[in-house]
N, CA, C and O of each residue as an XYZ file, in Angstrom:
448
protein
N       0.845     -1.184      0.000
C       0.000      0.000      0.000
C       0.882      1.236      0.000
O       1.861      1.318      0.742
N       0.524      2.194     -0.840
C       1.286      3.427     -0.925
C       0.910      4.364      0.211
O      -0.225      4.366      0.687
N       1.890      5.165      0.637
C       1.594      6.172      1.640
C       0.880      7.340      0.978
O       0.908      7.474     -0.246
N       0.248      8.177      1.771
C      -0.464      9.336      1.228
C       0.493     10.211      0.423
O       0.107     10.735     -0.622
N       1.735     10.381      0.886
C       2.702     11.207      0.173
C       3.034     10.633     -1.201
O       3.297     11.389     -2.136
N       3.024      9.302     -1.337
C       3.302      8.671     -2.623
C       2.102      8.733     -3.561
O       2.268      8.722     -4.781
N       0.903      8.797     -3.007
C      -0.317      8.768     -3.807
C      -0.713     10.163     -4.288
O      -1.280     10.292     -5.373
N      -0.434     11.193     -3.522
C      -0.821     12.545     -3.880
C       0.416     13.392     -4.153
O       1.410     13.312     -3.431
N       0.338     14.225     -5.232
C       1.435     15.110     -5.585
C       1.820     15.996     -4.404
O       2.985     16.065     -4.012
N       0.830     16.662     -3.855
C       1.032     17.569     -2.734
C      -0.174     17.450     -1.824
O      -1.275     17.146     -2.284
N       0.021     17.682     -0.563
C      -1.098     17.639      0.373
C      -2.190     18.623      0.006
O      -3.374     18.319      0.151
N      -1.800     19.823     -0.477
C      -2.806     20.821     -0.804
C      -3.543     20.498     -2.113
O      -4.642     21.008     -2.332
N      -2.968     19.673     -2.976
C      -3.666     19.255     -4.199
C      -4.893     18.438     -3.821
O      -5.962     18.621     -4.402
N      -4.748     17.546     -2.859
C      -5.870     16.751     -2.378
C      -6.967     17.672     -1.842
O      -8.146     17.483     -2.138
N      -6.570     18.660     -1.060
C      -7.539     19.594     -0.478
C      -8.246     20.398     -1.566
O      -9.451     20.631     -1.470
N      -7.529     20.821     -2.585
C      -8.137     21.562     -3.699
C      -9.165     20.694     -4.426
O     -10.277     21.141     -4.708
N      -8.789     19.465     -4.721
C      -9.694     18.554     -5.422
C     -10.931     18.301     -4.566
O     -12.053     18.362     -5.068
N     -10.737     18.019     -3.287
C     -11.858     17.771     -2.377
C     -12.810     18.969     -2.328
O     -14.030     18.802     -2.320
N     -12.243     20.173     -2.297
C     -13.071     21.384     -2.233
C     -13.949     21.504     -3.478
O     -15.141     21.791     -3.370
N     -13.369     21.286     -4.655
C     -14.125     21.376     -5.908
C     -15.180     20.269     -5.966
O     -16.320     20.510     -6.365
N     -14.795     19.070     -5.571
C     -15.774     17.974     -5.561
C     -16.939     18.302     -4.629
O     -18.101     18.094     -4.979
N     -16.625     18.806     -3.462
C     -17.655     19.100     -2.469
C     -18.609     20.203     -2.934
O     -19.820     20.112     -2.729
N     -18.059     21.232     -3.554
C     -18.876     22.381     -3.961
C     -19.619     22.164     -5.277
O     -20.755     22.614     -5.425
N     -18.994     21.481     -6.226
C     -19.549     21.443     -7.574
C     -19.984     20.062     -8.067
O     -20.896     19.966     -8.889
N     -19.352     18.997     -7.584
C     -19.646     17.666     -8.120
C     -20.587     16.881     -7.218
O     -21.585     16.339     -7.692
N     -20.288     16.813     -5.947
C     -21.093     15.991     -5.036
C     -22.573     16.372     -5.003
O     -23.423     15.483     -4.951
N     -22.909     17.669     -5.031
C     -24.346     17.987     -5.050
C     -25.073     17.398     -6.265
O     -26.221     16.969     -6.152
N     -24.423     17.378     -7.398
C     -25.036     16.804     -8.606
C     -25.149     15.290     -8.502
O     -26.152     14.708     -8.916
N     -24.127     14.653     -7.950
C     -24.187     13.204     -7.757
C     -25.240     12.845     -6.708
O     -25.921     11.826     -6.823
N     -25.365     13.689     -5.688
C     -26.343     13.428     -4.623
C     -27.774     13.427     -5.167
O     -28.643     12.743     -4.626
N     -28.017     14.189     -6.233
C     -29.345     14.181     -6.861
C     -29.697     12.803     -7.399
O     -30.869     12.484     -7.599
N     -28.670     11.986     -7.632
C     -28.859     10.620     -8.138
C     -28.489      9.591     -7.064
O     -28.256      8.421     -7.367
N     -28.437     10.043     -5.810
C     -28.103      9.185     -4.666
C     -26.708      8.593     -4.774
O     -26.481      7.443     -4.398
N     -25.770      9.388     -5.292
C     -24.398      8.933     -5.451
C     -23.412      9.826     -4.731
O     -23.776     10.836     -4.129
N     -22.159      9.431     -4.808
C     -21.073     10.181     -4.200
C     -19.788      9.814     -4.935
O     -19.789      8.957     -5.819
N     -18.701     10.466     -4.563
C     -17.415     10.224     -5.202
C     -16.312     10.259     -4.155
O     -16.394     10.998     -3.174
N     -15.284      9.451     -4.372
C     -14.132      9.397     -3.467
C     -12.856      9.467     -4.298
O     -12.750      8.823     -5.341
N     -11.897     10.247     -3.834
C     -10.596     10.314     -4.493
C      -9.773      9.125     -4.036
O      -9.649      8.868     -2.838
N      -9.210      8.402     -4.993
C      -8.323      7.289     -4.661
C      -6.878      7.758     -4.673
O      -6.117      7.477     -3.748
N      -6.502      8.482     -5.736
C      -5.138      8.984     -5.825
C      -5.071     10.167     -6.781
O      -5.984     10.409     -7.570
N      -3.973     10.889     -6.687
C      -3.687     11.972     -7.619
C      -2.182     12.050     -7.755
O      -1.470     12.330     -6.791
N      -1.704     11.800     -8.965
C      -0.262     11.818     -9.186
C       0.012     12.268    -10.609
O      -0.594     11.758    -11.551
N       0.919     13.218    -10.772
C       1.282     13.752    -12.089
C       0.056     14.247    -12.862
O      -0.023     14.078    -14.078
N      -0.882     14.848    -12.165
C      -2.057     15.408    -12.815
C      -3.129     14.401    -13.179
O      -4.134     14.761    -13.792
N      -2.932     13.151    -12.812
C      -3.919     12.104    -13.070
C      -4.650     11.829    -11.752
O      -4.033     11.469    -10.749
N      -5.966     12.004    -11.772
C      -6.782     11.790    -10.580
C      -7.569     10.500    -10.775
O      -8.259     10.336    -11.781
N      -7.466      9.598     -9.828
C      -8.251      8.367     -9.856
C      -9.367      8.503     -8.836
O      -9.135      8.876     -7.687
N     -10.583      8.194     -9.272
C     -11.739      8.325     -8.392
C     -12.570      7.054     -8.398
O     -12.457      6.208     -9.284
N     -13.401      6.953     -7.384
C     -14.337      5.836     -7.264
C     -15.716      6.444     -7.045
O     -15.889      7.296     -6.173
N     -16.691      6.012     -7.827
C     -18.069      6.439     -7.610
C     -18.725      5.511     -6.606
O     -18.423      4.319     -6.550
N     -19.625      6.071     -5.815
C     -20.274      5.295     -4.766
C     -21.781      5.500     -4.820
O     -22.281      6.330     -5.579
N     -22.485      4.746     -4.019
C     -23.932      4.837     -3.976
C     -24.537      4.366     -5.287
O     -24.047      3.421     -5.904
N     -25.603      5.029     -5.709
C     -26.283      4.632     -6.938
C     -25.442      4.894     -8.182
O     -25.720      4.335     -9.243
N     -24.420      5.734     -8.066
C     -23.560      6.024     -9.223
C     -22.577      4.886     -9.502
O     -22.087      4.743    -10.622
N     -22.294      4.081     -8.483
C     -21.373      2.968     -8.650
C     -22.001      1.924     -9.569
O     -23.091      1.417     -9.301
N     -21.316      1.620    -10.630
C     -21.796      0.603    -11.550
C     -22.855      1.098    -12.522
O     -23.358      0.317    -13.330
N     -23.200      2.364    -12.461
C     -24.201      2.918    -13.377
C     -23.661      2.873    -14.802
O     -22.464      3.046    -15.028
N     -24.548      2.640    -15.751
C     -24.136      2.581    -17.154
C     -23.561      3.907    -17.644
O     -22.783      3.935    -18.597
N     -23.943      5.003    -16.994
C     -23.451      6.325    -17.392
C     -22.238      6.783    -16.588
O     -21.802      7.924    -16.740
N     -21.688      5.930    -15.745
C     -20.596      6.326    -14.850
C     -19.398      6.886    -15.619
O     -18.819      7.897    -15.222
N     -19.035      6.236    -16.704
C     -17.892      6.697    -17.498
C     -18.120      8.126    -17.991
O     -17.212      8.956    -17.951
N     -19.330      8.404    -18.453
C     -19.650      9.732    -18.969
C     -19.776     10.755    -17.851
O     -19.439     11.925    -18.033
N     -20.257     10.319    -16.703
C     -20.325     11.206    -15.544
C     -18.931     11.665    -15.168
O     -18.711     12.845    -14.894
N     -17.988     10.734    -15.154
C     -16.616     11.092    -14.798
C     -16.015     12.009    -15.858
O     -15.392     13.016    -15.522
N     -16.194     11.675    -17.124
C     -15.614     12.501    -18.188
C     -16.278     13.873    -18.273
O     -15.595     14.897    -18.270
N     -17.610     13.895    -18.349
C     -18.335     15.133    -18.616
C     -18.526     16.021    -17.401
O     -18.598     17.242    -17.539
N     -18.607     15.445    -16.231
C     -18.829     16.237    -15.024
C     -17.548     16.379    -14.205
O     -17.065     17.491    -13.994
N     -17.005     15.271    -13.751
C     -15.875     15.325    -12.816
C     -14.625     15.872    -13.498
O     -14.031     16.843    -13.027
N     -14.225     15.253    -14.605
C     -12.995     15.687    -15.273
C     -13.110     17.129    -15.770
O     -12.190     17.923    -15.576
N     -14.216     17.466    -16.399
C     -14.389     18.828    -16.925
C     -14.356     19.857    -15.792
O     -13.746     20.918    -15.932
N     -15.007     19.546    -14.679
C     -15.041     20.465    -13.546
C     -13.652     20.643    -12.945
O     -13.220     21.768    -12.695
N     -12.951     19.531    -12.712
C     -11.619     19.627    -12.110
C     -10.622     20.319    -13.031
O      -9.829     21.145    -12.579
N     -10.657     19.987    -14.322
C      -9.741     20.635    -15.272
C      -9.997     22.142    -15.350
O      -9.063     22.936    -15.465
N     -11.277     22.525    -15.285
C     -11.615     23.945    -15.339
C     -11.213     24.712    -14.100
O     -10.982     25.919    -14.164
N     -11.127     24.030    -12.978
C     -10.853     24.703    -11.704
C      -9.403     24.609    -11.246
O      -8.915     25.492    -10.540
N      -8.719     23.552    -11.642
C      -7.377     23.313    -11.116
C      -6.393     23.110    -12.268
O      -6.441     22.085    -12.948
N      -5.508     24.072    -12.491
C      -4.488     23.877    -13.528
C      -3.617     22.670    -13.170
O      -3.298     22.456    -12.001
N      -3.249     21.911    -14.144
C      -2.394     20.761    -13.884
C      -3.131     19.438    -13.862
O      -2.500     18.382    -13.919
N      -4.457     19.469    -13.779
C      -5.215     18.220    -13.855
C      -5.252     17.815    -15.323
O      -5.751     18.556    -16.170
N      -4.722     16.635    -15.615
C      -4.658     16.143    -16.997
C      -5.797     15.198    -17.328
O      -6.359     15.247    -18.422
N      -6.132     14.341    -16.383
C      -7.116     13.304    -16.648
C      -7.714     12.821    -15.335
O      -7.067     12.833    -14.288
N      -8.973     12.394    -15.426
C      -9.632     11.757    -14.284
C     -10.015     10.350    -14.731
O     -10.676     10.165    -15.753
N      -9.593      9.377    -13.958
C      -9.821      7.971    -14.289
C     -10.773      7.358    -13.278
O     -10.590      7.498    -12.068
N     -11.788      6.680    -13.787
C     -12.734      5.976    -12.934
C     -12.177      4.595    -12.607
O     -11.861      3.812    -13.502
N     -12.064      4.313    -11.328
C     -11.629      2.995    -10.882
C     -12.848      2.224    -10.405
O     -13.531      2.631     -9.465
N     -13.103      1.129    -11.052
C     -14.208      0.266    -10.637
C     -13.664     -0.799     -9.712
O     -12.703     -1.496    -10.035
N     -14.278     -0.910     -8.587
C     -13.855     -1.917     -7.631
C     -14.957     -2.955     -7.489
O     -16.135     -2.620     -7.361
N     -14.563     -4.191     -7.514
C     -15.508     -5.283     -7.357
C     -15.231     -5.927     -6.003
O     -14.087     -6.235     -5.671
N     -16.274     -6.121     -5.243
C     -16.100     -6.705     -3.917
C     -15.652     -8.156     -4.033
O     -15.935     -8.829     -5.024
N     -14.962     -8.618     -3.022
C     -14.487     -9.996     -2.988
C     -15.660    -10.968     -2.995
O     -15.576    -12.038     -3.597
N     -16.759    -10.602     -2.326
C     -17.941    -11.464     -2.322
C     -18.509    -11.640     -3.730
O     -18.892    -12.745     -4.114
N     -18.563    -10.562     -4.488
C     -19.064    -10.651     -5.854
C     -18.143    -11.509     -6.714
O     -18.611    -12.285     -7.547
N     -16.841    -11.370     -6.515
C     -15.892    -12.205     -7.257
C     -16.075    -13.678     -6.912
O     -16.027    -14.530     -7.799
N     -16.284    -13.987     -5.637
C     -16.500    -15.373     -5.221
C     -17.766    -15.942     -5.859
O     -17.779    -17.088     -6.308
N     -18.826    -15.141     -5.897
C     -20.076    -15.591     -6.514
C     -19.875    -15.860     -8.003
O     -20.373    -16.850     -8.540
N     -19.140    -14.968     -8.658
C     -18.893    -15.144    -10.096
C     -18.071    -16.399    -10.352
O     -18.367    -17.157    -11.276
N     -17.036    -16.626     -9.537
C     -16.210    -17.836     -9.702
C     -17.050    -19.094     -9.491
O     -16.942    -20.056    -10.252
N     -17.884    -19.081     -8.458
C     -18.734    -20.233     -8.167
C     -19.681    -20.497     -9.339
O     -19.851    -21.645     -9.748
N     -20.285    -19.464     -9.871
C     -21.194    -19.607    -10.998
C     -20.462    -20.151    -12.220
O     -20.954    -21.062    -12.886
N     -19.286    -19.594    -12.517
C     -18.526    -20.055    -13.685
C     -18.064    -21.498    -13.519
O     -18.114    -22.282    -14.467
N     -17.618    -21.846    -12.329
C     -17.184    -23.226    -12.087
C     -18.345    -24.200    -12.250
O     -18.187    -25.260    -12.856
N     -19.502    -23.850    -11.714
C     -20.690    -24.694    -11.837
C     -21.124    -24.812    -13.299
O     -21.485    -25.890    -13.769
N     -21.081    -23.705    -13.990
C     -21.459    -23.698    -15.406
C     -20.504    -24.561    -16.234
O     -20.932    -25.314    -17.109
N     -19.216    -24.440    -15.948
C     -18.209    -25.232    -16.657
C     -18.394    -26.718    -16.364
O     -18.297    -27.551    -17.264
N     -18.661    -27.046    -15.097
C     -18.883    -28.432    -14.705
C     -20.082    -29.014    -15.451
O     -20.001    -30.130    -15.964
N     -21.182    -28.286    -15.519
C     -22.376    -28.766    -16.213
C     -22.120    -28.931    -17.711
O     -22.590    -29.891    -18.323
N     -21.387    -28.008    -18.289
C     -21.052    -28.101    -19.707
C     -20.220    -29.348    -19.977
O     -20.457    -30.067    -20.948
N     -19.245    -29.594    -19.109
C     -18.381    -30.789    -19.276
C     -19.181    -32.076    -19.111
O     -18.939    -33.054    -19.818
N     -20.134    -32.078    -18.177
C     -20.979    -33.266    -17.996
C     -21.835    -33.532    -19.235
O     -22.039    -34.682    -19.624
N     -22.321    -32.484    -19.836
C     -23.153    -32.638    -21.038
C     -22.354    -33.134    -22.238
O     -22.911    -33.769    -23.134
N     -21.078    -32.853    -22.263
C     -20.239    -33.295    -23.396
C     -19.726    -34.701    -23.189
O     -19.266    -35.335    -24.139
N     -19.792    -35.197    -21.985
C     -19.283    -36.543    -21.697
C     -20.351    -37.580    -21.768
O     -20.080    -38.761    -21.550
């Protein structure tokens, strides 16, 4: 795990991003029962995670590009890109593996 100093360019960059998110982005996401969290910021690249109803939404990519990235780039010089990080819970991964294994087993039984 990286330390905060390794993940963020400067301590005040994190504060600037948080301020813009709080004032301009979060209220719009809250209208859709969502939220946003900063994962990292390094060399002008900001990685974020959407939460609530925005997590996994089909429009999440466009929300990040059209709302988050545009807002941050307009407010903070040096922001080059905002990347959406999708996180899948370990429980969901276990369910998917179990389903795939069962499906593969049934397919193999049908071929034998």
